[in-house]
Kinemage of the C-alpha trace (Angstrom):
@kinemage 1
@onewidth
@group {chain A} dominant
@subgroup {mainchain}
@vectorlist {calphas} color= white
{ca met a 1} P -8.421 38.381 -64.853
{ca asp a 2} L -5.314 40.545 -64.439
{ca val a 3} L -5.229 44.054 -62.853
{ca ser a 4} L -5.343 45.886 -66.234
{ca glu a 5} L -8.438 44.047 -67.144
{ca ala a 6} L -10.030 44.910 -63.768
{ca val a 7} L -9.102 48.616 -64.118
{ca ala a 8} L -10.575 48.685 -67.693
{ca arg a 9} L -13.887 46.957 -66.673
{ca arg a 10} L -14.444 48.935 -63.487
{ca ile a 11} L -17.108 51.685 -63.804
{ca ser a 12} L -19.571 53.331 -61.353
{ca val a 13} L -22.490 51.037 -61.876
{ca arg a 14} L -25.813 52.676 -61.259
{ca ala a 15} L -28.190 49.784 -61.940
{ca phe a 16} L -27.709 46.456 -60.212
{ca arg a 17} L -29.504 43.061 -60.385
{ca pro a 18} L -31.097 41.998 -57.106
{ca asp a 19} L -29.208 38.711 -56.874
{ca pro a 20} L -27.639 38.342 -53.330
{ca val a 21} L -23.865 38.407 -52.802
{ca pro a 22} L -22.691 35.689 -50.375
{ca gly a 23} L -21.291 37.076 -47.179
{ca his a 24} L -18.179 34.969 -47.447
{ca val a 25} L -17.405 36.790 -50.745
{ca val a 26} L -17.890 40.214 -49.308
{ca arg a 27} L -15.630 39.315 -46.482
{ca glu a 28} L -12.887 37.925 -48.706
{ca ile a 29} L -12.882 41.136 -50.747
{ca leu a 30} L -12.723 43.332 -47.753
{ca glu a 31} L -10.061 41.196 -46.045
{ca ala a 32} L -7.932 41.116 -49.223
{ca ala a 33} L -8.314 44.911 -49.606
{ca his a 34} L -6.935 45.305 -46.148
{ca arg a 35} L -3.448 44.981 -47.788
{ca ala a 36} L -3.953 48.359 -49.402
{ca pro a 37} L -1.157 50.811 -48.475
{ca ser a 38} L -1.516 53.477 -45.728
{ca gly a 39} L 1.059 56.000 -44.479
{ca gly a 40} L 2.742 54.573 -41.335
{ca asn a 41} L 0.480 51.571 -41.626
{ca leu a 42} L -2.279 53.413 -39.803
{ca gln a 43} L -4.956 51.478 -41.580
{ca pro a 44} L -7.366 54.304 -40.955
{ca trp a 45} L -10.486 52.736 -42.497
{ca arg a 46} L -13.516 51.385 -40.541
{ca val a 47} L -16.043 49.478 -42.662
{ca tyr a 48} L -19.687 48.580 -42.189
{ca ala a 49} L -21.480 46.161 -44.651
{ca leu a 50} L -25.222 45.836 -44.973
{ca ala a 51} L -27.291 43.250 -46.740
{ca gly a 52} L -30.623 41.369 -46.252
{ca glu a 53} L -33.071 42.576 -43.596
{ca pro a 54} L -30.690 45.222 -42.124
{ca met a 55} L -30.329 46.604 -45.650
{ca ala a 56} L -34.050 46.736 -46.064
{ca gln a 57} L -34.514 48.472 -42.692
{ca phe a 58} L -31.750 51.001 -43.448
{ca lys a 59} L -33.236 51.960 -46.914
{ca ala a 60} L -36.684 52.427 -45.198
{ca leu a 61} L -35.087 54.699 -42.583
{ca val a 62} L -33.453 56.794 -45.271
{ca ala a 63} L -36.618 57.070 -47.263
{ca ala a 64} L -38.229 58.580 -44.180
{ca ser a 65} L -35.348 60.893 -43.303
{ca pro a 66} L -34.517 64.436 -44.533
{ca met a 67} L -31.132 65.154 -46.096
{ca glu a 68} L -28.565 66.444 -43.604
{ca glu a 69} L -25.801 69.092 -43.686
{ca thr a 70} L -22.585 67.422 -44.920
{ca glu a 71} L -19.596 67.265 -42.661
{ca tyr a 72} L -17.275 68.150 -45.503
{ca asp a 73} L -17.566 69.677 -48.985
{ca val a 74} L -17.853 66.828 -51.550
{ca tyr a 75} L -16.709 69.424 -54.063
{ca pro a 76} L -15.002 72.727 -53.392
{ca pro a 77} L -17.417 75.808 -53.410
{ca asp a 78} L -17.478 77.655 -56.784
{ca leu a 79} L -15.766 74.824 -58.554
{ca trp a 80} L -13.374 76.157 -61.323
{ca asp a 81} L -12.218 74.928 -64.786
{ca pro a 82} L -11.159 72.401 -65.848
{ca phe a 83} L -12.932 70.595 -62.909
{ca arg a 84} L -16.202 72.352 -63.322
{ca thr a 85} L -16.454 71.527 -67.011
{ca arg a 86} L -15.558 67.900 -66.364
{ca arg a 87} L -18.201 67.514 -63.790
{ca phe a 88} L -20.792 69.176 -66.001
{ca val a 89} L -19.954 67.029 -69.019
{ca cys a 90} L -20.092 63.798 -66.788
{ca gly a 91} L -23.638 64.862 -65.480
{ca glu a 92} L -24.813 65.707 -69.004
{ca asp a 93} L -23.578 62.304 -70.417
{ca leu a 94} L -25.082 60.338 -67.521
{ca tyr a 95} L -28.592 61.813 -67.973
{ca ala a 96} L -28.388 61.609 -71.627
{ca ser a 97} L -27.806 57.866 -71.287
{ca ile a 98} L -31.289 57.476 -69.763
{ca gly a 99} L -33.094 60.147 -71.871
{ca ile a 100} L -33.418 62.882 -69.051
{ca pro a 101} L -32.959 66.337 -70.561
{ca arg a 102} L -31.490 69.194 -68.544
{ca glu a 103} L -34.811 70.877 -68.235
{ca asp a 104} L -36.448 67.815 -66.617
{ca lys a 105} L -35.470 68.582 -63.025
{ca pro a 106} L -37.875 66.339 -61.398
{ca gly a 107} L -36.498 63.483 -63.558
{ca arg a 108} L -32.911 64.207 -62.457
{ca leu a 109} L -33.922 64.331 -58.842
{ca arg a 110} L -35.587 60.892 -59.185
{ca gln a 111} L -32.316 59.533 -60.545
{ca leu a 112} L -30.329 61.129 -57.752
{ca ala a 113} L -32.686 59.578 -55.219
{ca lys a 114} L -31.778 56.143 -56.548
{ca asn a 115} L -28.498 56.709 -54.634
{ca ala a 116} L -30.467 56.147 -51.465
{ca ala a 117} L -31.319 52.619 -52.485
{ca phe a 118} L -27.682 51.804 -53.563
{ca phe a 119} L -29.083 51.700 -57.101
{ca gly a 120} L -30.727 48.381 -56.407
{ca ala a 121} L -27.478 46.627 -55.195
{ca pro a 122} L -27.953 43.890 -52.549
{ca val a 123} L -24.974 45.079 -50.586
{ca gly a 124} L -24.201 48.428 -49.180
{ca leu a 125} L -20.727 49.403 -47.637
{ca phe a 126} L -19.882 52.493 -45.576
{ca phe a 127} L -16.183 53.634 -45.108
{ca cys a 128} L -15.569 55.657 -42.102
{ca leu a 129} L -12.510 57.099 -40.196
{ca asp a 130} L -11.484 58.899 -37.006
{ca arg a 131} L -12.434 62.619 -37.122
{ca lys a 132} L -9.034 63.682 -35.937
{ca leu a 133} L -7.263 62.144 -38.911
{ca gly a 134} L -6.330 64.398 -41.798
{ca pro a 135} L -6.086 64.566 -45.720
{ca pro a 136} L -3.280 61.905 -45.947
{ca gln a 137} L -5.597 59.416 -44.124
{ca trp a 138} L -8.523 60.272 -46.252
{ca ala a 139} L -6.273 59.389 -49.204
{ca asp a 140} L -5.424 56.054 -47.571
{ca val a 141} L -9.184 55.311 -47.265
{ca gly a 142} L -9.437 56.131 -50.943
{ca met a 143} L -6.810 53.640 -51.840
{ca phe a 144} L -8.580 50.981 -49.725
{ca met a 145} L -11.828 51.706 -51.552
{ca gln a 146} L -10.186 51.373 -54.968
{ca thr a 147} L -8.723 48.091 -53.853
{ca val a 148} L -12.121 47.016 -52.853
{ca met a 149} L -13.540 48.033 -56.224
{ca leu a 150} L -10.916 46.096 -58.305
{ca leu a 151} L -11.192 42.964 -56.151
{ca ala a 152} L -14.918 43.112 -56.649
{ca val a 153} L -14.552 43.183 -60.482
{ca glu a 154} L -12.077 40.260 -60.278
{ca arg a 155} L -14.892 38.224 -58.603
{ca gly a 156} L -17.497 39.274 -61.290
{ca leu a 157} L -19.080 42.015 -59.140
{ca asp a 158} L -19.411 45.824 -59.567
{ca thr a 159} L -19.558 48.769 -57.396
{ca cys a 160} L -20.432 52.453 -57.225
{ca ala a 161} L -18.595 54.700 -54.805
{ca gln a 162} L -21.134 57.057 -53.218
{ca glu a 163} L -20.088 60.289 -51.515
{ca phe a 164} L -23.863 60.890 -51.626
{ca trp a 165} L -24.003 59.282 -48.146
{ca ala a 166} L -22.283 62.371 -46.812
{ca arg a 167} L -25.854 63.868 -47.030
{ca tyr a 168} L -27.061 61.292 -44.590
{ca ala a 169} L -24.062 60.874 -42.402
{ca gln a 170} L -25.753 61.192 -39.048
{ca thr a 171} L -28.515 58.710 -40.150
{ca val a 172} L -25.816 56.208 -41.197
{ca ala a 173} L -23.845 56.788 -37.968
{ca arg a 174} L -26.827 56.160 -35.830
{ca phe a 175} L -27.860 53.047 -37.745
{ca val a 176} L -24.495 51.352 -37.637
{ca asn a 177} L -23.721 52.623 -34.061
{ca leu a 178} L -20.686 54.448 -35.330
{ca pro a 179} L -18.363 55.672 -32.466
{ca glu a 180} L -18.767 59.426 -31.968
{ca asp a 181} L -15.221 60.195 -32.619
{ca his a 182} L -15.539 58.603 -36.169
{ca met a 183} L -17.242 60.068 -39.282
{ca val a 184} L -18.795 58.693 -42.424
{ca phe a 185} L -16.567 59.396 -45.500
{ca ser a 186} L -18.381 57.448 -48.326
{ca gly a 187} L -20.599 54.670 -49.085
{ca met a 188} L -20.462 52.057 -51.826
{ca ala a 189} L -22.999 49.909 -53.642
{ca leu a 190} L -21.741 46.364 -54.320
{ca gly a 191} L -23.543 43.649 -56.534
{ca tyr a 192} L -23.937 42.327 -59.990
{ca arg a 193} L -24.193 44.701 -62.862
{ca asp a 194} L -27.511 44.999 -64.885
{ca glu a 195} L -25.987 44.682 -68.385
{ca ser a 196} L -29.287 45.599 -69.935
{ca ala a 197} L -29.526 49.068 -68.197
{ca pro a 198} L -28.655 51.987 -70.524
{ca ile a 199} L -27.065 53.976 -67.778
{ca asn a 200} L -24.410 51.207 -67.433
{ca ala a 201} L -23.438 51.471 -71.148
{ca trp a 202} L -21.877 54.906 -71.193
{ca arg a 203} L -18.267 55.766 -70.042
{ca thr a 204} L -16.839 58.984 -68.659
{ca arg a 205} L -14.647 60.878 -70.900
{ca arg a 206} L -10.982 61.234 -69.987
{ca asp a 207} L -8.503 63.882 -70.913
{ca pro a 208} L -5.506 62.954 -73.062
{ca phe a 209} L -2.342 61.758 -71.386
{ca asp a 210} L -0.395 64.972 -72.234
{ca ala a 211} L -3.060 67.142 -70.496
{ca trp a 212} L -2.195 65.857 -67.019
{ca cys a 213} L 1.223 64.264 -67.174
{ca glu a 214} L 4.835 65.432 -68.056
{ca met a 215} L 7.543 62.910 -68.464
{ca lys a 216} L 11.147 63.976 -68.307
{ca gly a 217} L 14.548 62.122 -68.572
{ca phe a 218} L 13.104 59.066 -70.383
{ca glu a 219} L 14.840 57.680 -73.397
{ca asp a 220} L 11.847 56.296 -75.125
């Protein structure tokens, strides 16, 4: 599989098969992703990987814990267009794929709660960084995560990046014994896609090229 194929196949998978992922495969992916770029080679990421009994214990803990105040805004307050519309359309398409209408708020909350179980994935990853680092290093962690996601696809696996875990950052930090000077940025579900799940059959809409890119000085 080449990079273009991996990019085209990668989606945010929200229904996984329970098949376990070998530990050596997870390690290979993370070690290979460590070649991702970072400004000044700071390598600001810190990663925790859960599977098996620790994963089961963590999910039970989260199920018994209330949501927490987030340490950062996942989206800016009073999101404006075109970002607000893109987010709205994405949500509507997602819930439409599983037959949950807008007025069915309990149904939407039940789907949201599946984040807490990593959508059934056998592996959960947490990406953390030093609190004193700034937006450029957050971008570096994002590049590292994208590299993880593409390497996972190369190995027949799938992922879902989950900023949902910002809602349980303190719970995550206590469970993984995260140093106090670090914070949880995002989680990620990792496993084998359930190809039969309708929620995995839809694709997010993307704006046309000319809506977000200007090219100048090219001859063709």
